[in-house]
RODO-814203 format. One record per residue (C-alpha): residue number from 1; y, z, x. Coordinates in nm, 2 decimals, padded with zeros to 4 digits. Layout:
N
[pt NUM [Y Z X]]
...
END
This chain:
117
[pt 1 [-00.47 -01.10 -00.26]]
[pt 2 [-00.22 -01.39 -00.41]]
[pt 3 [-00.11 -01.66 -00.18]]
[pt 4 [00.23 -01.50 -00.24]]
[pt 5 [00.18 -01.20 -00.18]]
[pt 6 [00.06 -01.25 00.16]]
[pt 7 [00.39 -01.43 00.20]]
[pt 8 [00.58 -01.12 00.07]]
[pt 9 [00.42 -00.84 00.27]]
[pt 10 [00.47 -01.08 00.56]]
[pt 11 [00.81 -01.11 00.55]]
[pt 12 [00.84 -00.73 00.45]]
[pt 13 [00.71 -00.70 00.78]]
[pt 14 [00.80 -01.00 00.96]]
[pt 15 [01.18 -00.91 00.93]]
[pt 16 [01.14 -00.55 01.16]]
[pt 17 [01.15 -00.70 01.48]]
[pt 18 [01.43 -00.93 01.42]]
[pt 19 [01.66 -00.64 01.27]]
[pt 20 [01.53 -00.35 01.49]]
[pt 21 [01.43 -00.12 01.15]]
[pt 22 [01.13 00.06 01.01]]
[pt 23 [00.87 -00.08 00.86]]
[pt 24 [00.89 -00.04 00.45]]
[pt 25 [00.69 00.06 00.31]]
[pt 26 [00.43 -00.19 00.14]]
[pt 27 [00.43 -00.23 -00.24]]
[pt 28 [00.07 -00.09 -00.39]]
[pt 29 [00.03 -00.53 -00.49]]
[pt 30 [00.14 -00.65 -00.18]]
[pt 31 [-00.15 -00.41 00.03]]
[pt 32 [-00.43 -00.57 00.18]]
[pt 33 [-00.79 -00.48 00.08]]
[pt 34 [-01.00 -00.59 00.34]]
[pt 35 [-01.04 -00.77 00.65]]
[pt 36 [-00.96 -01.10 00.55]]
[pt 37 [-00.69 -01.02 00.33]]
[pt 38 [-00.50 -00.81 00.66]]
[pt 39 [-00.56 -01.15 00.87]]
[pt 40 [-00.47 -01.37 00.60]]
[pt 41 [-00.12 -01.13 00.57]]
[pt 42 [-00.17 -01.15 01.02]]
[pt 43 [-00.18 -01.56 01.03]]
[pt 44 [00.14 -01.59 00.76]]
[pt 45 [00.33 -01.33 00.99]]
[pt 46 [00.29 -01.58 01.22]]
[pt 47 [00.37 -01.85 01.10]]
[pt 48 [00.74 -01.65 00.99]]
[pt 49 [00.80 -01.48 01.32]]
[pt 50 [00.72 -01.85 01.49]]
[pt 51 [00.96 -01.97 01.23]]
[pt 52 [01.22 -01.74 01.25]]
[pt 53 [01.27 -01.74 01.70]]
[pt 54 [01.03 -01.50 01.78]]
[pt 55 [00.86 -01.79 02.01]]
[pt 56 [00.46 -01.91 01.99]]
[pt 57 [00.17 -01.76 02.02]]
[pt 58 [00.12 -01.65 02.40]]
[pt 59 [-00.20 -01.45 02.37]]
[pt 60 [-00.44 -01.26 02.16]]
[pt 61 [-00.49 -00.91 02.18]]
[pt 62 [-00.74 -00.60 02.07]]
[pt 63 [-00.71 -00.30 01.92]]
[pt 64 [-00.89 00.01 01.78]]
[pt 65 [-01.15 -00.06 02.02]]
[pt 66 [-01.23 00.32 02.04]]
[pt 67 [-01.47 00.47 01.78]]
[pt 68 [-01.22 00.72 01.78]]
[pt 69 [-00.94 00.48 01.66]]
[pt 70 [-01.13 00.32 01.42]]
[pt 71 [-01.19 00.65 01.26]]
[pt 72 [-00.82 00.68 01.23]]
[pt 73 [-00.74 00.38 01.09]]
[pt 74 [-01.05 00.35 00.87]]
[pt 75 [-01.16 00.06 00.98]]
[pt 76 [-01.54 -00.04 01.12]]
[pt 77 [-01.42 -00.23 01.39]]
[pt 78 [-01.18 -00.34 01.63]]
[pt 79 [-00.91 -00.53 01.53]]
[pt 80 [-00.72 -00.88 01.70]]
[pt 81 [-00.38 -00.95 01.66]]
[pt 82 [-00.15 -01.20 01.78]]
[pt 83 [00.09 -01.21 02.07]]
[pt 84 [00.44 -01.41 02.04]]
[pt 85 [00.61 -01.51 02.37]]
[pt 86 [00.90 -01.37 02.24]]
[pt 87 [00.78 -01.00 02.24]]
[pt 88 [00.72 -01.06 02.61]]
[pt 89 [00.90 -00.87 02.80]]
[pt 90 [00.85 -00.91 03.21]]
[pt 91 [00.80 -00.69 03.48]]
[pt 92 [01.11 -00.49 03.60]]
[pt 93 [01.29 -00.55 03.33]]
[pt 94 [01.51 -00.29 03.17]]
[pt 95 [01.50 -00.17 02.78]]
[pt 96 [01.69 00.04 02.61]]
[pt 97 [01.56 00.27 02.35]]
[pt 98 [01.86 00.18 02.10]]
[pt 99 [01.69 -00.19 02.04]]
[pt 100 [01.37 00.02 01.89]]
[pt 101 [01.30 00.23 01.63]]
[pt 102 [01.07 00.54 01.67]]
[pt 103 [01.00 00.44 02.04]]
[pt 104 [00.67 00.51 02.25]]
[pt 105 [00.49 00.34 02.47]]
[pt 106 [00.14 00.34 02.52]]
[pt 107 [-00.08 00.10 02.80]]
[pt 108 [-00.19 -00.26 02.77]]
[pt 109 [-00.37 -00.39 03.04]]
[pt 110 [-00.33 -00.83 03.04]]
[pt 111 [-00.52 -01.08 03.19]]
[pt 112 [-00.43 -01.43 03.21]]
[pt 113 [-00.77 -01.70 03.16]]
[pt 114 [-00.81 -01.99 03.32]]
[pt 115 [-00.92 -02.35 03.15]]
[pt 116 [-01.39 -02.33 03.18]]
[pt 117 [-01.47 -02.59 03.45]]
END
């Protein structure tokens, strides 16, 4: 995947949380075809979000942890992703559906780890 395609895809995806609009189709020439290409887009997306007001890296998440989800997504193993501080919502917050596109509810479990002693 060409570096310019990585940046185009990251920007396309990065505009979604900033503008609250649906994810547009990614042009075929800009689609990642391997996990490494996907993670390169993710890194570029992180940089884009950080430079556009979404905060700093706050943590990591793991997705596609079940065989069912891996089959559905067409992947062979779980995937990891970054959590930006600007996307974290405090317990007890009130959200309005108007700020989201096609909102849904998903259970997320988070843990805070200390430093090794």
